[in-house]
C-alpha positions in Angstrom: 28.5 14.7 -21.2 29.5 12.9 -24.5 30.2 9.8 -22.4 26.6 9.9 -21.0 25.1 10.4 -24.4 27.1 7.5 -25.8 26.1 5.3 -22.9 22.4 6.2 -23.4 22.7 5.1 -27.1 24.3 1.8 -26.2 22.6 0.7 -23.0 19.0 -0.6 -23.5 16.4 1.6 -21.8 14.9 -1.3 -19.8 18.3 -2.2 -18.4 19.1 1.4 -17.6 15.8 2.3 -15.9 15.4 -1.0 -14.1 18.9 -1.7 -12.9 21.6 0.9 -13.5 19.6 4.0 -12.4 18.2 2.4 -9.2 21.7 1.0 -8.5 23.2 4.5 -8.8 20.6 6.0 -6.5 21.1 3.2 -4.0 24.9 3.6 -3.9 24.6 7.4 -3.6 22.1 6.9 -0.7 24.4 4.4 1.0 27.5 6.6 0.6 26.0 10.0 1.5 23.1 8.9 3.7 24.5 5.9 5.5 28.2 6.8 5.3 28.1 10.6 5.9 24.8 11.7 7.5 23.8 8.7 9.6 20.9 8.7 12.0 22.0 11.7 13.9 22.3 14.1 11.0 19.8 12.4 8.7 18.3 15.8 7.4 21.6 17.8 7.2 21.3 19.0 3.6 24.5 21.1 4.0 26.5 18.1 5.0 25.0 16.1 2.1 25.9 18.9 -0.4 29.5 19.0 0.9 29.8 15.2 0.7 28.6 15.2 -2.9 30.7 18.2 -3.8 33.8 16.6 -2.4 33.2 13.5 -4.4 32.7 15.5 -7.6 35.5 18.1 -7.0 38.4 17.6 -9.5 41.1 20.1 -8.6 44.1 20.0 -10.9 42.8 17.0 -12.8 42.2 13.5 -11.6 44.5 12.3 -8.9 45.2 8.7 -8.0 42.8 8.9 -5.1 40.2 10.4 -7.3 40.5 7.7 -9.9 40.4 5.0 -7.1 37.2 6.6 -5.7 35.5 6.7 -9.0 36.5 3.0 -9.7 35.1 2.0 -6.3 31.8 3.8 -6.9 31.5 2.3 -10.4 32.2 -1.2 -9.0 29.6 -0.7 -6.3 27.0 0.5 -8.8 27.6 -2.4 -11.2 27.7 -4.9 -8.3 24.3 -3.6 -7.1 22.9 -3.6 -10.7 23.9 -7.3 -11.2 23.1 -8.5 -7.7 19.5 -7.3 -7.5 18.3 -9.4 -10.5 19.6 -12.5 -8.7 17.6 -11.5 -5.6 14.7 -10.7 -7.9 14.9 -14.2 -9.3 14.6 -15.7 -5.8 11.6 -13.5 -5.1 10.1 -14.5 -8.4 10.5 -18.2 -7.5 9.0 -17.7 -4.1 6.1 -15.7 -5.6 5.4 -18.5 -8.1 5.2 -21.1 -5.3 8.4 -22.9 -6.3 9.9 -22.9 -2.9 13.2 -24.8 -2.2 13.1 -28.0 -0.2 14.5 -26.4 2.9 11.5 -24.0 3.0 8.9 -26.6 2.4 7.8 -26.9 6.1 7.2 -23.2 6.1 5.4 -23.5 2.7 3.1 -26.1 4.0 2.2 -24.0 7.1 1.6 -20.9 4.9 -0.6 -23.0 2.5 -2.6 -24.4 5.4 -3.1 -20.9 6.8 -4.3 -19.8 3.4 -6.7 -22.7 3.1 -8.2 -21.9 6.5 -8.6 -18.2 5.5 -10.0 -19.1 2.0 -13.7 -18.7 1.2 -15.5 -19.6 -2.0 -16.2 -16.6 -4.2 -20.0 -17.3 -4.1 -19.8 -17.1 -0.3 -17.9 -13.9 -0.5 -20.6 -12.5 -2.8 -23.3 -13.4 -0.3 -21.4 -11.8 2.5 -21.0 -8.7 0.4 -24.8 -8.5 -0.3 -25.6 -8.8 3.4 -23.0 -6.2 4.3 -24.3 -3.8 1.8 -27.9 -4.4 2.9 -26.8 -3.6 6.5 -25.2 -0.3 5.4 -21.6 -1.5 5.7 -20.6 -0.3 2.2 -16.8 -0.2 2.9 -16.9 -3.9 4.1 -19.0 -4.8 1.0 -16.4 -3.1 -1.3 -13.6 -5.0 0.4 -15.4 -8.3 0.0 -16.1 -7.6 -3.6 -12.4 -6.9 -4.2 -11.5 -10.1 -2.4 -14.0 -12.1 -4.4 -12.5 -10.7 -7.7 -9.1 -12.1 -6.8 -10.1 -15.4 -5.2 -10.0 -18.6 -7.2 -12.9 -21.1 -7.1 -10.7 -23.8 -5.8 -9.0 -23.9 -2.4 -5.4 -22.7 -2.3 -2.7 -25.3 -3.2 0.3 -23.0 -3.0 1.8 -20.8 -0.4 1.2 -17.7 -2.6 -1.6 -16.2 -4.5 0.6 -16.0 -7.6 1.4 -19.7 -7.4 -2.3 -20.5 -7.3 -3.0 -18.2 -10.3 -0.2 -19.7 -12.4 -1.2 -23.3 -11.6 -4.9 -22.5 -12.4 -3.7 -21.2 -15.8 -1.7 -24.4 -16.4 -4.7 -26.5 -15.6 -7.0 -24.4 -17.9 -4.5 -24.6 -20.8 -4.1 -28.3 -20.4 -7.9 -28.8 -20.2 -8.7 -26.6 -23.2 -5.8 -27.3 -25.5 -4.4 -30.6 -24.3 -0.9 -29.3 -23.9 1.4 -28.8 -20.9 2.9 -25.4 -20.5 6.1 -26.6 -18.9 6.9 -29.0 -21.8 5.7 -26.8 -24.6 6.9 -23.3 -23.5 10.2 -23.3 -25.3 8.7 -24.9 -28.4 6.0 -22.3 -28.4 8.4 -19.4 -28.2 10.4 -20.8 -31.2 7.3 -21.5 -33.3 5.1 -18.5 -32.4 4.8 -15.5 -34.6 6.4 -12.2 -33.7 3.3 -10.7 -32.1 2.6 -13.6 -29.6 6.3 -13.9 -28.8 6.6 -10.2 -28.2 3.5 -10.3 -25.9 4.9 -13.1 -23.9 8.2 -11.4 -23.6 6.6 -8.1 -22.4 4.5 -9.8 -19.8 7.5 -11.8 -18.5 9.6 -8.6 -18.4 6.8 -6.9 -16.4 6.9 -9.9 -13.9 10.7 -9.6 -13.6 10.5 -5.8 -13.2 8.0 -6.2 -10.3 10.3 -8.7 -8.6 13.2 -6.4 -9.0 11.1 -3.6 -7.5 10.5 -5.8 -4.4 14.3 -6.5 -4.2 15.1 -2.8 -4.3 12.5 -2.3 -1.6 14.2 -4.8 0.6 17.6 -3.2 -0.1 16.5 0.3 0.8 14.7 -1.0 3.9 18.0 -2.7 5.1 19.9 0.5 4.4 17.5 2.2 6.8 19.5 0.7 9.7 22.2 3.3 8.9 20.0 6.1 7.5 16.3 5.9 8.3 14.8 7.8 5.3 16.0 4.9 3.1 13.8 2.6 5.1 10.8 4.9 4.5 11.6 4.7 0.7 11.7 0.9 1.0 8.4 0.7 2.9 6.7 2.9 0.3 8.2 1.0 -2.6 7.0 -2.4 -1.2 3.2 -2.0 -1.8 3.8 -0.5 -5.3 6.0 -3.5 -6.2 3.5 -5.9 -4.8 0.6 -4.5 -6.8 2.8 -4.4 -9.9 3.6 -8.1 -9.3 -0.1 -9.0 -9.0 -0.9 -7.1 -12.2 2.1 -8.8 -14.0 0.9 -12.2 -12.9 -2.6 -11.5 -14.2 -1.3 -10.2 -17.5 1.1 -13.2 -17.9 -1.7 -15.7 -17.2 -4.1 -14.0 -19.7 -1.5 -13.7 -22.4 -0.3 -17.3 -21.9 -3.8 -18.6 -22.2 -4.5 -16.5 -25.3 -1.3 -17.5 -27.0 -1.8 -21.3 -26.4 -5.4 -21.0 -27.5 -4.3 -19.2 -30.6 -1.7 -21.8 -31.5 -4.1 -24.6 -30.8 -6.7 -23.3 -33.2 -4.3 -22.4 -36.0 -4.7 -24.9 -38.9 -1.7 -26.9 -39.8 0.3 -25.6 -42.7 -0.2 -27.5 -46.0 2.8 -29.6 -47.1 4.8 -28.3 -49.9 4.0 -29.9 -53.3 6.5 -32.4 -54.5 8.0 -31.8 -57.9 
């Protein structure tokens, strides 16, 4: 108990909640569900309790096998906690439209499909009005929701997030005359604590959403050995996707506001010379 309290004091809450805790749950599900229960005994709670009790039973102190088992479990948890952020980084790159060269043929096909499916927000608004006049209120609501998240220009990226980020870059360049890619690091170094904290929070939310999608994929794969894990992964996917969209919107709004704020700040007066 004292060890857990000390760990809670020393481990940052974000790292604990986003990585260590999900990694622990995943490893426990893999060991108990995939290793002990399997598909045939997927709902055998008695067998699950026995497996957990056997892992926690310390008769006569820690034996060599007990220490080895604890070390293996700890290594598995840490490996999962450090591997998922790497997978989340790949998901974040794909979501932002920065696909690697060997996926560019697929990216071009996806972009072309999105262009064919794209409709101007004004056209979506007219379709919504006609649908509502015809009594199709559910279709009108769906068109209104689609209109709210559709850009006024045709897609130029394989993902919605990529289009949203590029539109933000274009607006910042048009309104402030600065390029986000070249000024981002300089902005973080020169910005006040409040803008810097706002940018860090929105970027952390984006990373957390990508990690949620990575955990969703991990639990879905684990479903090949224990199907309830796949159900958890499938339920986690839409939640992570919605979180990603909200994080992208917040990141774009915050970035535009911070660049606009720094562009309108008057330059500081030079120090008087003695």
